[in-house]
LUMVOKE-996847 format. One record per residue (C-alpha): x, y, z. Coordinates in steps of 0.001 Angstrom, whole numbers, plus 500000, padded with zeros to 6 digits. Example, Ala and Ser with C-alpha at 12.3 -4.5 7.8 and 13.67 -1.06 7.14 Angstrom:
BEGIN
512300495500507800;513670498940507140;
//
This chain:
BEGIN
987562773642505666;984579771452504837;982345773467507165;983477776679505422;982680775184502024;979276774080503264;978531777608504485;979729779271501262;977792776864499042;974713777234501290;974202773467501477;972966771635504538;975544768898504991;978761767334503729;976668764874501683;974932767750499909;978281769427499287;979654766218497773;976561765778495584;976803769385494385;980487768953493527;979798765707491646;976952767276489699;979011770301488691;981999768175487687;979770765668485915;978811767966483056;982397768798481968;983084765064482156;980075764443479903;981517766852477335;984933765219477478;983369761745477101;981335762956474106;984385764490472414;986710761496472920;984181759720472237;983615757092474958;980190755564475537;981160753967478830;982674757161480245;979541759003479127;977337756429480911;979259756869484175;979204760683484007;975503760734483061;974641758427485966;976547760679488371;974752763815487180;971328762148487317;971831760771490824;973478763902492271;970776766128490807;968031763882492179;969647763777495635;969875767573495835;966242767920494791;965127765420497403;966986767437500025;965469770698498702;968999772076498611;969424775849498519;972007775362495758;969325774043493402;967393777296493771;970546779326493152;971296777399489928;967895778301488536;968684781991489194;971819781835487010;970212780174483984;971299776676485041;967945775374486206;966572771864486033;965359772002482406;968652773488481192;970664770745482901;968587768024481241;968818769789477875;972619770078478104;972900766370478881;970714765514475885;972686767814473555;975916766209474726;974418762797473945;973691763966470391;977291765231470200;978457761771471294;976438760136468520;977870762572465957;981454761953467157;980843758212466782;980072758749463073;976357758067463587;975245761425462171;973991759707459018;972302756911460932;968540756974461444;969065756611465187;970736760048465173;967665761633463601;965452759661465987;967381761161468915;967031764718467594;963321764250466843;962704762608470221;964302765395472229;962589768139470222;959206766444470670;959955765794474336;960723769457474938;957635770391472988;955637768479475607;957138770515478459;954993773566477649;951563771880477802;952673769818480802;953847772891482737;950753774855481732;948405772083482868;950164771642486212;950055775402486846;946409775637485797;945381772733488040;947178774234491028;945719777690490423;942183776375489992;942429774333493157;943790777266495174;940924778506497297;940217782214497885;940027781199501553;941320778026503171;939694776699506311;940024774192509127;937247772922511416;934617774549509200;931901772548507467;932034773612503830;931512770084502551;927751770283503094;927560773692501403;929661773390498244;931131770573496187;934920770370496414;936284767447494342;939178765240495370;942676766457494603;944549764832491708;946787761953492812;949824763399494572;952167761527492269;950946763628489331;951697767069490776;954386766540493403;957783767398491863;956026767234488512;958719769022486463;961404766664487746;959237763621487023;958462764792483505;962099765505482672;963266762162484033;961178760414481406;964141761078479097;965954758247480872;964388755716478498;965617757604475432;969079758282476891;969549754659477957;968283753308474645;970481755619472569;973576754781474630;972933751062474194;972497751608470450;975782753536470302;977622750823472252;976171747846470340;975733749575466972;972090748445467014;969549751159466197;966516749176467385;967070749780471112;967488753517470484;964217753682468551;962417751842471357;963863754142474072;962985757296472141;959475756002471468;958891755137475118;960040758606476257;957730760447473855;954823758093474545;955123758486478320;955409762264477971;952184762341475917;950504760053478452;951517762319481346;949965765321479591;946818763355478716;946320762176482301;946406765782483547;943784767083481097;940624765924482967;941638767881486076;941318771317484442;937635771192483598;934233769898484637;933431768385488011;937084767863488897;937602771601489537;936493773405492725;933789776096492617;934657779677491748;935724782192494382;932254783731494688;930679780378495589;933387779580498147;933105782978499822;929312782672499913;929637779259501597;932014780711504195;929600783561504896;926783781029505241;928840779135507817;929693782379509631;926007783301509785;925225779938511374;928225779812513737;928087783494514806;931708783917515993;932168786322518889;935928786458519508;938573786427516775;942304785763517047;943890787526514054;947418786749512878;949746787564510003;953430786723509605;956052784466508053;956016780687508430;958773780989511051;956493783109513234;953766780446513478;954811779794517089;953410783224517960;949872782135517115;950329778521518217;950958779669521797;947407781074521915;945541778036520545;944906776382523906;943668779697525333;941292780116522384;939926776620523031;939144777630526622;937242780815525768;933681781074527048;932631782800523812;932544781337520297;936141781632518993;937477781998515463;941051782233514179;941763784366511112;945128783922509374;946455785881506429;949165783605504997;948889780045503762;952353779308505180;951026780040508669;948037777742508121;950364774945507019;952419775392510211;949472775818512569;949369773316515419;946281771074515695;943315772839517251;939576772415517594;938957776132516976;937569777076513530;940245778635511319;939906780798508208;942972781722506163;942203784781503999;945227785869501920;943323788595500054;942603791883501809;939356792500499921;938137788963500616;938755789551504313;936897792837504317;933943791234502558;933558788432505106;930502788692507329;932045789303510760;929082791265512073;928695789038515159;932331789428516277;932739791757519237;936401791233520246;939438790881517969;942741789724519500;946085790507517824;949212788509518650;951641790594516565;952049794170515332;952075793815511537;950899795935508634;948069793637507614;946332794233510936;944850797349509313;942502795165507241;940622794096510369;941258797195512460;938943799006510033;935919797179511454;934156799524513909;931673797001515338;934323795071517273;936865796097519885;940514795473519049;943058794176521581;946808793658521402;947714790531523367;951221790004521962;953208786781521942;955217787112525130;956057789452527966;959508791000528151;961399794272528464;962346794313524786;961339797402522788;958779795279520905;956763795102524122;956165798877524028;955746799344520283;954084802729519533;951872800900517033;950022799484520054;948067802700520486;945880801811517456;944106799189519580;941172799812521885;942996797982524667;946382796444525362;946395793363527586;949449792645529681;950306789836532039;950788791938535168;951532795359536573;954962795393534925;953441795649531470;951365798647532523;954406800391534020;956448799592530922;954066801556528710;953938804433531194;957734804730531200;957987804398527420;955353807122526895;954411805922523381;950784807028523459;949139803995525078;946866805338527812;946876803711531227;943076803262531206;943405801194528006;945701798616529637;944174795515531219;946109792972533292;944996789439532409;947910787206533420;949449784664531049;947081781718530420;949800779914528448;951912779462531588;949523776955533182;951702773949532126;954736775326534021;955247773566537337;956624775376540370;959279774319542860;962586772497542583;963122769334540615;963932766254542694;967592765879541710;968658769263543086;966722768911546323;967816765315546827;971495765730546103;971502764385542550;972812766151539454;970824769378539020;969857770576535553;970593774048534195;968799775170531047;970617777536528697;967968779141526473;969412782187524692;967238784293522443;968163785114518841;970227788014517500;967316790195516322;967220792501513324;969095795555514608;972533794103515338;972407795165518989;974975793049520898;972657793090523912;969987791076522115;971570787670522635;974312786148524754;975100783443522213;977767785475520360;979789787015523194;978992784817526178;977509781546524957;980703779505524934;981821780913528304;978482780017529891;978388776468528556;982074775810529228;981680776802532881;978508774769533261;979912771540531814;983031771918533979;981129772808537170;982109770945540334;979905769513541798;978594768676538330;975383769848536713;973558768745533603;973232771262530742;970230771505528440;970876773828525500;967730774999523698;968436777873521280;965807780165519784;964615778764516405;965650782016514644;969264781824515871;971663782454513002;969011783564510512;970322787144510446;973847787014511867;976473784592510590;978341785187513848;975354783986515848;975033780925513643;978718780087514073;978509780620517842;975482778313517995;977430775573516226;980368775978518614;978093775819521661;976408772727520233;979812771093519742;980789771924523338;977632770333524755;977940767224522592;981606766778523470;980842767141527189;978021764606526845;980391762080525259;982960762608528021;980352762205530746;979076758986529181;982583757532529592;983000758843533148;982677755985535702;981256758399538289;977995758507536363;975849755418536123;972383754940534721;969605752385534865;970004750923531379;966920748732531731;964719751695532680;966051753691529755;965399750816527397;961804750592528632;961425754349528160;962797754121524622;960382751296523856;957535753390525250;958739756342523195;958703754218520042;955193752974520846;953880756489521394;955533757827518246;954083754951516228;950612755694517567;951037759413516894;952116758622513336;949089756354512995;946784759102514215;948431761597511878;947861759176509021;944273758652510082;943717762377509932;945589762350506680;947664764954504944;945125766177502448;946016766195498789;946001769962498468;944537773143499896;941060772545498499;940823769008499853;942204770086503235;939568772827503373;936843770308502623;937982767620505062;940046769572507604;937760769100510592;939555767871513683;938163764764515322;937693765861518956;938397762394520408;941476761999518249;942636765494519245;942296764590522939;944169761325522451;947005763156520694;947209765639523581;947382762760526070;950037760988523997;952077764180523779;952168764284527589;953180760624527731;955795761226525025;957327764006527073;957683761781530135;959142758925528077;961558761267526305;963162762517529516;963366758964530889;964970757607527707;968421758972528586;970295759471531880;969292762374534126;972911763539534079;973337763612530278;973979766960528609;971575767569525751;971091769898522778;967373770339522197;966106771803518942;962817771535517118;959282771801518410;959465768872520835;960130768849523700;958647772290524198;960379775080526075;957990774721529012;958811771002529207;962471772013529518;961493774438532298;959817771626534227;962854769333534202;965312772115535050;966431773506538383;967659776827536985;967959778717533732;970395781044531975;968878783252529278;968683786749527779;966195789594527846;963133788001526258;959742786578527165;961548783338528063;962764784977531267;959313786265532228;957811782843531575;960476781027533602;959763783295536570;956409781489536824;958343778415538017;959853780245540980;963270778687540278;966617780527540250;967678782098536966;970473784167535477;970385786735532669;973383787851530646;974202791536530339;975656791100526861;975453794823526155;977653795465529229;975349798051530792;976452797180534304;974377795431536963;972485798446538300;971671799952534915;970774796526533525;968295795972536352;966931799490535996;966202799009532311;964916795435532542;962267794580535094;962472790820534591;966096790637535792;965545792261539184;965512788847540873;968158787296538617;971851786600538908;973369789033536405;976108787553534246;978850789414532431;980065788069529086;982766786136530921;980050784307532916;982228784645536024;979123785073538198;977668781652537369;978847780307540722;976175782390542503;973439780725540464;974858777236541015;975117777829544779;971412778756544859;970563775616542875;972492773258545146;971431774782548450;968099776651548817;969431778314551973;972134779923549789;969467781465547573;969163785131548636;966882786001545712;964046783581546516;961857786257548120;962570788716545325;961501786140542739;958172785621544499;957421789348544502;958619789766540917;956465786883539742;953308788648540883;954494791970539481;955264790518536055;952595787839535694;949829788933538015;948313787131541004;947858783369541066;944168783802541896;941864784076540095;943400781827537459;944750783588534413;942265781967532048;939432783252534247;940914786752534133;941243786455530377;937631785342529903;936418788160532137;938372790697530062;936869789307526843;933345789505528270;933880793067529518;935207794285526184;932450792511524244;929937794416526359;931682797686525494;931526796827521792;927837795984522015;927138799197523908;928902801188521183;926916799472518434;923570800041520160;924458803687520725;925420804087517083;922104802664515915;920233804936518334;922016808027517003;921266807072513416;917652806352514327;917326809740515963;918628811297512747;915749809622510814;918077807478508730;916443804576506888;916769801398509084;918344799358506291;920848802119505547;921540802533509280;922420798860509615;924714799166506618;926413802276507932;927085800803511375;928707797665510023;930330798774506770;934046799221506416;935554802344504875;935725801861501135;934090798429501338;930390798971500794;929409797727497404;932881796387496617;932986793165494653;935400790320495304;937480791413492357;937964795024493440;941186795905495200;941146799704495300;941872801279498662;942804797976500328;945905799444501897;944567802888502634;944440803961506247;
//
């Protein structure tokens, strides 16, 4: 019942649900206390509403946002409490007392201060919002960007301002209880004085040297940096904050490029969720600002997702455009017809080429290049020690999410998830289960979210039962050492994060957001050490639910002996390990049809929604000689991911160099044709690099931004 209430109220926990209930009940109680009248009952109810409201704000509860949509926002709740306090004073026959008029005057003046306070906060934030935000780019030597205002002034500013009424409310309640007007006058005076002080402190940050330069100066500084850096290869990305993983998976590859790399993002939310990198990053929310950037030295643009905003860079004729995607699978997204807008489409292996040929969506075979998957380098091959040595093998269950189209074949979590996990935790001989769901699970389908919670409960219950099972013993001392090591590493990582500093705001982060290379390397080393300590901090037989960014999916691959998953890039990536795997036919196509439609499952154990076939996978895990699909997996690995030699990163760099040469050849040919036509050299240069509708456009013009 509680879980149902939590879901209906859209709160995150039972504590949030309790706080929401207390807050909602508190206001009727305030009215009753004011009408009785009872000062002490009013004090208790007021305290409850203050504390519950504050708790929900600290938790960023969804309910708080919903209240503001139905005219019950933060300011209204404070105003109602203040009006009920005035009602209390009137019911206590204090309407003719000066303290009553002081209360009315105080609250009117206090609310009069809300407008200039809100306007100043908004103005400061808007003026400090950069037309472009950057990382690893030296703008500090080119333009003056002042320090951000102290975080305490702007963070949760509306809540802080409104809570200044506490002095007046407390003073007036004391006056009502003791029949002494002095305390009420003092409380009201303190509230108004602090409100005026808050507004006064904000004023210097809206003018003079405390404001960043205008957009034109910032854009000119970025162009100056671009002219000096001369980027050659761009990774372009646009999407929601939840899709940041799609660009993060390419950061290490970008760092290994043999050309000068640059990352261009279109949303600030993506920049805020971007993993640390040494590659220069420019976030350009505005389409016109992007089109006015000097990208004349760029010869190759890489696209990790098919999104509408790609058109803003696809307009540039002086560079070649490549779709690299964010995974390799047999999903329809891997053969999106939109892909034909690119000059080339890069796939991991031959399977990607064949996929486009079968789909017949307009992508020509000569425009497809096989480059392998550089991101798979961290995946180790071969069996983990426990399975080979007779210990408890580990099976990873990594279902994908439900997708947008409601297709039951998208994920196994709804129809098969519980069956899979139940059979795994009850397997004899026993196995360990790692459950790592897709981060989007449950975001579209309530059924998927509910199934995820049930699977989580199954794993946690099985873990508790195994911990009490005398058959399983662990080296407590070794685990304690690992936990101590984990704490040490996390403390050092926190120290390094603090040393880098969370910048005060976007402008300050743009000014100071240059990664320290030595610090970046130390963090990478510590992340590796953290991963080892994490897996050693609990028994090798313990079932585990793994959510969040760490440990990464590939880390889970490396400690597993087999995997159960769905049709997604997860399967293709796991094939790089060479270990046994199973894929669920949730759409009930049948084994032959399922294999025909999905290349990546041709060397897999195919599971029905009942998961009755799991025994075949477990037999292969426990005894390599009982693994009839080992040879098929080896062949499929090369077909899907390409040959092991040359290394994928070398193939990738070679493809970049080849395409850059094609772009340069095109540009030289274009200039030659214009020269032969006796076009003025200056005009020729402009014509070969200009974007449609861009020439002569100012930063403020937005016409034709979305035209094709």
